PAGUSE-539597 format. One line per 5 residues: number of its first residue (from 1); their letters; for each residue x, y, z of C-alpha. Coordinates in pm, whole numbers, plus 50000, padded with zeros to 5 digits. Layout:
N
NUM	a	X Y Z | ...
//
This chain:
358
1	mtkre	49994 49992 50028 | 50128 50328 49920 | 50160 50628 50111 | 49866 50792 49917 | 49633 50506 49916
6	leqyl	49702 50462 50317 | 49626 50833 50379 | 49276 50759 50170 | 49223 50486 50394 | 49256 50627 50667
11	lqsln	49044 50930 50579 | 48736 50699 50483 | 48777 50507 50820 | 48779 50863 50984 | 48469 51004 50805
16	mglgs	48241 50685 50878 | 48365 50690 51215 | 48386 51041 51350 | 48034 51144 51175 | 47810 51159 51476
21	lmqge	48095 51358 51651 | 48185 51580 51389 | 47822 51631 51280 | 47860 51575 50934 | 48216 51753 50912
26	tsytn	48441 51551 50685 | 48731 51531 50425 | 48466 51566 50151 | 48343 51921 50273 | 48750 51981 50343
31	sfdck	48678 51994 50705 | 49013 51769 50782 | 49293 51590 50624 | 49543 51361 50701 | 49929 51326 50615
36	imddg	50111 51010 50694 | 50459 51039 50828 | 50773 50804 50920 | 50689 50799 51264 | 50305 50828 51280
41	flflp	50027 51062 51087 | 49875 51402 51126 | 49519 51502 51143 | 49490 51821 51005 | 49179 52006 51077
46	rlpag	49087 52326 50903 | 48995 52606 51110 | 48742 52755 51189 | 48575 52421 51235 | 48244 52346 51328
51	yiidd	48378 52070 51578 | 48553 52123 51906 | 48951 51981 51904 | 49004 51863 52220 | 49155 51551 52399
56	dlyqk	48800 51367 52317 | 48840 51412 51947 | 49222 51266 51990 | 49103 50972 52183 | 48802 50921 51920
61	iflia	49045 50933 51667 | 49299 50713 51825 | 49010 50451 51895 | 48908 50435 51495 | 49274 50469 51376
66	nasly	49424 50208 51601 | 49163 49970 51467 | 49180 50011 51109 | 49546 50033 51130 | 49616 49713 51317
71	prytl	49806 49494 51267 | 50028 49677 51024 | 50088 49958 51268 | 50071 49990 51688 | 49952 50371 51745
76	lkqns	50139 50455 52078 | 49857 50589 52333 | 49890 50955 52457 | 49762 51069 52797 | 49609 51379 52609
81	ayfma	49591 51541 52269 | 49930 51574 52087 | 49942 51888 51908 | 50196 51951 51638 | 50281 52362 51515
86	ldtnd	50323 52247 51135 | 50538 52504 50881 | 50326 52683 50688 | 50207 53063 50765 | 49850 52985 50654
91	ihvqr	49654 53033 50953 | 49396 52773 50881 | 49617 52468 50853 | 49899 52571 51123 | 49844 52292 51378
96	glffp	49785 51894 51343 | 49693 51630 51620 | 49969 51423 51580 | 49936 50998 51645 | 50254 50821 51664
101	wklgv	50310 50467 51594 | 50552 50208 51552 | 50558 49964 51264 | 50383 49618 51327 | 50280 49523 51669
106	serli	50442 49356 51947 | 50608 49035 51940 | 50667 48777 52184 | 51068 48617 52237 | 51043 48259 52218
111	isdld	51351 48112 52442 | 51476 47785 52424 | 51738 47805 52671 | 51747 48107 52857 | 52087 48070 53033
116	sfaks	52227 48093 52709 | 52020 48319 52592 | 52127 48557 52863 | 52468 48524 52846 | 52436 48556 52428
121	heedi	52364 48917 52454 | 52574 49261 52489 | 52699 49366 52833 | 52367 49566 53026 | 52134 49527 52730
126	ipimk	51786 49307 52843 | 51563 49204 52525 | 51203 49257 52644 | 51017 49169 52304 | 51114 49150 51959
131	nlvld	51238 49504 51870 | 51208 49644 52239 | 51526 49615 52464 | 51609 49765 52803 | 51937 49944 52863
136	ynnvt	52015 49881 53224 | 52232 50169 53213 | 51939 50374 53163 | 51716 50213 53445 | 51667 50390 53757
141	slaia	51397 50127 53954 | 51152 49849 53803 | 50823 49759 53883 | 50620 49451 53801 | 50219 49454 53895
146	gnsgs	49940 49200 53850 | 49687 48966 54020 | 49741 48674 54140 | 49840 48369 53833 | 49930 48708 53590
151	gksyt	50249 48532 53532 | 50488 48781 53764 | 50698 48533 53879 | 50765 48404 53528 | 50855 48741 53445
156	ltyll	51066 48819 53722 | 51229 48519 53695 | 51347 48579 53332 | 51477 48942 53440 | 51661 48742 53691
161	shlkq	51816 48533 53446 | 51952 48830 53280 | 52024 49049 53612 | 52287 48734 53737 | 52493 48804 53430
166	isdli	52523 49200 53488 | 52440 49311 53850 | 52467 49168 54201 | 52141 49086 54352 | 52018 49127 54660
171	iidpk	51691 48893 54725 | 51406 48955 54952 | 51122 48670 54920 | 50849 48740 55186 | 50678 48438 55055
176	fdtps	51007 48209 55025 | 50854 48074 54687 | 50972 48106 54306 | 51256 48365 54368 | 51415 48158 54638
181	rware	51419 47820 54451 | 51593 48037 54167 | 51849 48144 54391 | 51914 47791 54510 | 51970 47718 54179
186	ngiav	52207 48022 54114 | 52389 48012 54433 | 52258 48348 54549 | 52156 48409 54906 | 51796 48485 54977
191	ihpkr	51651 48674 55275 | 51339 48501 55347 | 51099 48447 55653 | 51169 48178 55950 | 50930 47968 56148
196	nrsks	51053 48061 56445 | 51074 48450 56392 | 50786 48764 56394 | 50688 48932 56051 | 50827 49192 56240
201	dfvse	51165 49044 56312 | 51193 48954 55902 | 51120 49313 55806 | 51388 49486 56044 | 51619 49248 55914
206	inenl	51541 49311 55576 | 51599 49724 55682 | 51937 49625 55807 | 52014 49517 55455 | 51885 49839 55308
211	sdsln	52055 50045 55534 | 52376 49881 55422 | 52301 49965 55060 | 52197 50317 55139 | 52597 50311 55299
216	liqqr	52694 50169 55006 | 52520 50461 54799 | 52685 50716 54990 | 53018 50592 54975 | 52937 50590 54591
221	qeily	52856 50922 54563 | 53197 51037 54764 | 53396 50861 54506 | 53133 51018 54220 | 53248 51383 54379
226	dnpdh	53648 51291 54316 | 53574 51103 53962 | 53244 51168 53776 | 53325 50901 53557 | 53398 50604 53773
231	hfdhl	53254 50307 53692 | 53030 50092 53941 | 52883 49738 53897 | 52493 49705 53928 | 52384 49639 54249
236	tivid	51960 49544 54226 | 51763 49514 54513 | 51484 49290 54423 | 51161 49249 54676 | 50869 49013 54571
241	evlal	50539 49083 54659 | 50632 49362 54859 | 50272 49433 54989 | 50326 49117 55183 | 50610 49291 55380
246	segvn	50426 49673 55455 | 50074 49464 55574 | 50071 49365 55946 | 50438 49487 56044 | 50542 49732 56371
251	ktikd	50460 50138 56252 | 50817 50188 56355 | 50947 49941 56149 | 50725 49984 55842 | 50809 50362 55906
256	sffsl	51184 50266 55836 | 51125 50050 55597 | 50955 50313 55374 | 51232 50549 55426 | 51485 50343 55350
261	msqia	51312 50236 55023 | 51289 50605 54906 | 51595 50723 55004 | 51735 50404 54761 | 51497 50477 54501
266	llgra	51588 50910 54495 | 51933 50841 54576 | 52034 50493 54331 | 52080 50625 53994 | 52394 50758 53985
271	tkvhl	52569 50456 54180 | 52405 50210 53959 | 52145 50097 54285 | 51827 49958 54156 | 51535 49857 54290
276	llvsq	51291 49588 54128 | 50950 49536 54274 | 50692 49352 54250 | 50337 49345 54394 | 49979 49280 54291
281	rfdhn	49896 49662 54335 | 50156 49950 54415 | 49912 50185 54591 | 50039 50395 54889 | 50021 50131 55142
286	tipvs	50282 49948 54941 | 50528 50159 54840 | 50556 50562 54943 | 50442 50813 54632 | 50840 50875 54571
291	vreql	50956 50537 54506 | 50696 50512 54272 | 50792 50800 54092 | 51144 50734 54088 | 51046 50398 53868
296	nvliq	51106 50421 53540 | 51023 50082 53379 | 50693 49995 53449 | 50516 49655 53354 | 50165 49546 53416
301	ignin	50083 49230 53367 | 49709 49046 53327 | 49432 49220 53345 | 49437 49590 53190 | 49144 49811 53281
306	kkttq	49155 50183 53461 | 49109 49994 53777 | 49443 49768 53775 | 49635 50069 53598 | 49536 50331 53803
311	flfpd	49839 50309 54027 | 50144 50296 53768 | 49978 50464 53528 | 49752 50683 53670 | 49704 50935 53366
316	ldpeg	49631 50630 53099 | 49291 50532 52952 | 49382 50206 52839 | 49052 50154 52625 | 49166 50104 52255
321	ivipi	49538 49942 52327 | 49521 49600 52160 | 49657 49345 52384 | 49691 49046 52285 | 49482 48747 52507
326	gkgtg	49685 48520 52690 | 49923 48488 52998 | 50203 48734 53061 | 50029 48986 52874 | 49995 49361 52952
331	liqii	50120 49712 52922 | 50512 49821 53013 | 50661 50156 52958 | 51052 50240 52960 | 51105 50599 53060
336	dnehp	51480 50734 52937 | 51624 50905 52684 | 51599 50635 52430 | 51231 50514 52429 | 50924 50734 52346
341	yqvlp	50716 50769 52670 | 50395 50590 52531 | 50261 50290 52710 | 50325 49992 52457 | 50137 49605 52448
346	llcpt	50353 49359 52609 | 50394 48985 52562 | 50674 48860 52808 | 50897 48611 52652 | 50830 48280 52660
351	yytkk	51116 48006 52800 | 51217 47709 52932 | 51406 47678 53275 | 51457 47419 53497 | 51214 47183 53693
356	gil	51123 47291 54045 | 51174 47692 53975 | 50819 47761 53891
//
């Protein structure tokens, strides 16, 4: 399909879909036009217009165009109308609504040998999907959210298999479950609850380890003060099911836990100290707001709707995002200087691991 044919196809779709919203104004009456670009398309209204150009119109166009272009293109959902100024002196067409896209749809990685796959990639690079990789040097902290049985542990195990190649690990497993079994197979120590200890005692032990990590951050900051280009090894603090730690614990210990997490999240970026948090939800009872604001890799797995995305993606209306059906599917957002800030449909990799871990 040529660019011109694609423009005509889009115009036809919008003319039919926007009829009731725009009260009969169409491209046939010269009310608007479309222009295909390399990284998206422009909706070009001709003003003055008999319709209101606002967020509602933008999201309506998104719904129509995303369905019309799938699966050749995936439109990248915006939180609000994306205006673009045009290089013209004609005031009637000096602005357009821009809809960025990526070619094709999200595709799942199929991995036969996870350990070999993790060792075969460039240092600090973690493949997420086909045509989507994560540079760990650009990561502040990560969060994986999802309902029970959605595939959080499966996704965490995949990330751990890559992280053990590029990062030191501190693994905290309140449920003494999948991360503990993975760590046992890979010879990595785990902080987990013990039968003869109270929960407050367990969280207190976690606080000691977080305090040691905070001291490490401060030591590294002193080194950076004298040598800003100094290279540090990554350290990742992995906490599975954070919600299980923050509920039913002595308030003083819980406040200390929250304070330490906040300081690590705020100060750890320059010193290569990261948090990898897993929970069914990330409300203010699970982690402090300051920690959530520092998360720059956000993964929501399982059932996707306004209710489930309200904590990791508070400004996102997921309506219109085409998410494939199946286990380990959801949304991902990587906030760095290499990726667009838009939320993408996610298909977590399929892999095989040692029997007894998952």
